[in-house]
N, C-alpha and C positions, 0 to 999 in steps of 0.2 A: 419590606420588599417581598413580592411574591416569589416562591421557590418552586422549581420544577423537580422532576425526579432526579435523585442523586445530588441534590443541592445546588444545581446550576440555576442561576436566576433567570426567570422567564424573559424579562424585558431585556436583559443583556444578551441572552441567546437570540432573541428576535432581531437584535441589531446586526447579527451576522447573516441574516437571510438575504439571499440574492434578489436582484431585481427591485430594490427599494426605490431607486431613483427614477426620474421621468424618462431617461434614455433607455431604450431596449438593451438588455444585458446579455452577454454571451452565457452559454451554459458552462458551469464549472463542475468538473468531475474529479474525484479523488481516486487514485489508483494505489491500493494498499496491498502489500505482500505480507504473509504471515511472519516472515523473517527475511533478511538478505539471502539471496540465492534461491528465491522462490519462483522467479520468472517474470518479475515486473518489467525488466528491461525488454524482454521479448514481446510482451503484450503491448507495451508502449510503442515499440517499433511497428507493430501491426496497426495500431490506432493512427500513428503518425502518417501513414500512407494516404489517409483520407484528406482531401484538400481543405476540409472545413475544421480539421483538428489541429490544435496548437499544443505542443508539449514544451516542457521546461520554460515556462513564462519568465521573462526577464533574465534568462540564463540560469534560473534556479532548477537544478537537477533533482533535488529532493527537498521536501519541506515537512519535517517531522513535528507538525503541530501537536498531534495527539500524544506523541511520545514524550512531550515535555510538559504535560499537564501538571505533574507533581512539582517540577521545577518552577512552573509559573505560580503555583500556589505558594511556594516558599518565597518567591520574589514579592508576591502580593502581601505576605505577612510582614516582610521588612518594610515595604512601602507604607503600610498602614501604621506600623509602629512609630513612624516619623511624626504622625499627627493622629493620635488615637481617636479623636472624634470622628474621623473619616470612616471608622468601622460602622457607624450608624448609617452611612450613605452608600457603602459599597457591599454588594453581595459576594458570595464565594465565587472566585474566578471571574468576576465582572471585568476587571482590567484586562485579563487575558482575552475575553470575548471581544473587547474593543480593539485589541491588536489584530485579532483574526479578521474582524469586520473591516478594518482599515486595509488589510491586504486584499480582501475580496473586492472592496470598492476600487482599489487600484487596477485590478484586472478588468472590472467593468468599464472603467474609464479608458483603458488602453486598447481593448479589443472590440471589434464589431459584433453585433448581435448574432450574426450567422456563424460565429465560431464556437467550437467546443474546446475549452481550455482544460488540459489534463495536468493534474498536480500529483506527483508520485512520491510515495514513501514506502520503503520495504519493511514496514512495521505495522502490527495491529495492536500493539500495547495501548491500553486505554481506549480501545475502539468503542467501548460502551458510551463514550462521550460524543461520538459522532453525530447522532441525531439532534443533540442539543447545541453543539457548536456549529453544525452545518444543516439546519433544518430545511433549506431549499436546494441543497446540492445532492448529487448522487455519488455512489461509490462502487467501484469494482474491486473485489477482493480476490487475489490470486492464491489458490491452494496448491501445494505440491507434496508428493509422497515424502513423508518424514525421513525415510532412510536416505533418499537421494539429496534432499535439502541439507541434511546433516553432513553427508559426505562431501557435497560441493562446498560447504562452508569450511570444513577443515582442509580441503584441497586449496582453497583460496587463502585462508588465514590459518596456517598450521598451528597445531597446539604446541604450547611452549611450557617449559618447566616453571612452576609457580603461576602460570597463567590460567585461563579458563580450561576446564576439563572436557572430555568427551561427553560426560553426563550433563555438564552445563549447556552444551550445544543442543543435546537432545531435549533438555528442559526448555530451552528457548523456543524450539520448534513447537513443543507441546503446548506451552502457554500461549504462544502467538496463534496457533490453530484454534485453541479453545476460545480465545477472545474473539476471533473472527466468526466462528460458528455461533457463539452466543449473541454477538451483535447482529448478525444476519437474521437470526430468529426473531429479534425484536423490531426489525425494520420491514417496511413494506417491499413487495416485489418491484415496485416502481422506483424505489430509492436505492436498493442494494442488489447486486448480482455477484454470485460466486463464479469464478472461472478456474477450472483445473488446468494447470500448466501442461499436464500430459495430453489433455484434449486439444489444447491450442497447438501443440507440436504435431500431434497425429492428424488432426483435421482442422488446419487453420482457416480454411474457407468457411466451414460451418461455424467455428467460433466467432469469426469476424461478422458473419451475418447475424448471429444472435446478439452480439454486442451492438451492432448498428441499430437493431430494432430497440434494444434497451435504451440507447442514447438518442434515439429518434434522428439518426443520421441517414442521409440519402444513400441507399445501398448502390444505386446506379452510378454513383460518382466514384466508387471505390475501385482502385486498380488491382483486381485480384491477380492479374498476371504477374505482378511484381513481388508477390509474397515469396516465391521461390528464390528470388535473388537478394533477399534481405541479408545483410552481413551479420556476423555474430559480434555481440558486444559483451565483453567481460566473462566469457566462458572460463570455468575453472580448469578446463583441459585444453581447449583450442585457442585460447587467447593469452597464452603464457609468453612472457618475454623476459629474458635474464632471470629466470626462476620465479618470477612473480606474475600475477594476473594483470594484463593490460586492458585498459578500457577503450583502446583504439579499435574501431570496427575492423574486422578481418573477414575475408571471404569464407563462406561456409564450406568445410571439407565434405567430400562425397560420403554419404552414409551417416552424417552427423545426426545423432538423436540422443540428447541428454536425458530424455525421459525413460530410456531403456538401458542406461549405462549400468553394467554389472556392479553389484555391491560385494566387495570381498572383505568382509569383516571377520575378525577372530571370534571364537566362541564367547570370549569375555565381552567384546563390544556388542555382540548380538544380545547377550543377556542384559547388559546395561540398557540398551535401547528399549528392549521389551519391558523392563522394569519401570523405566522413566516415562516412556512415550507410547508403549504398546497399546494401552487402552484408547488413547487419543488417535492413534493410527487407525484403529478399527472404527472409531466414531466418525472420523473424517472420510471413511469409505475406502480405505486402502487395505489390501490384504496384509496379514502379518508376515 
């Protein structure tokens, strides 16, 4: 069986390509964040205002296909061990490709061709597989300042004794951002677009216009006047209820701007962040 880069079988990957059937298919877009708390909820809310955009298809709020590649490979190994001769008939991750393909075909069967269906996942782990699993789809990757992404994470899920550490969270942001930048460098400008959360907050109109052009959506149909009334979803500060973050939409408080929230870290935490994620912070274009 012919193999593509990184071992993914070309014929299996081709099976995931959109628009394979005779019926005109909707556009499918993957919205990826470098880690949870990167701003994918906000960008999805901006996209959802367009009448031709569908989010959370079939009620699925997140779909971590890429994040489960290694688990899929482990399952495939167990599957092939049940009848070893199948190893000659299946390539690496081929069964996973068929699962992905089946889900994409389901979207194509359920939604009209004039719709753009957005599938969200706040992870860029294994993002290098995107061009091979989704050769006909596009992706938007949301970047966020590492310091604020880390702080928002520990505000949402406080660090606990014998749990993950502050350094672990810094490392998660660094690895996710590195994976995003590496994947974007390997993909064409027509297939992948980076969006900075800070830009989307500071200038949502400009961000929306840029994304509309990227997704070939009709800009004239977008209700720009509704951007300012968008509720907040899952803010680590403004969406708290009974001491925990709530995912129920709430009205945006006056002056709310998570992209400029002060970071009040001890010297030890600043040192840890600089050691673990400082180089990636600079590479991603954020001041130290």
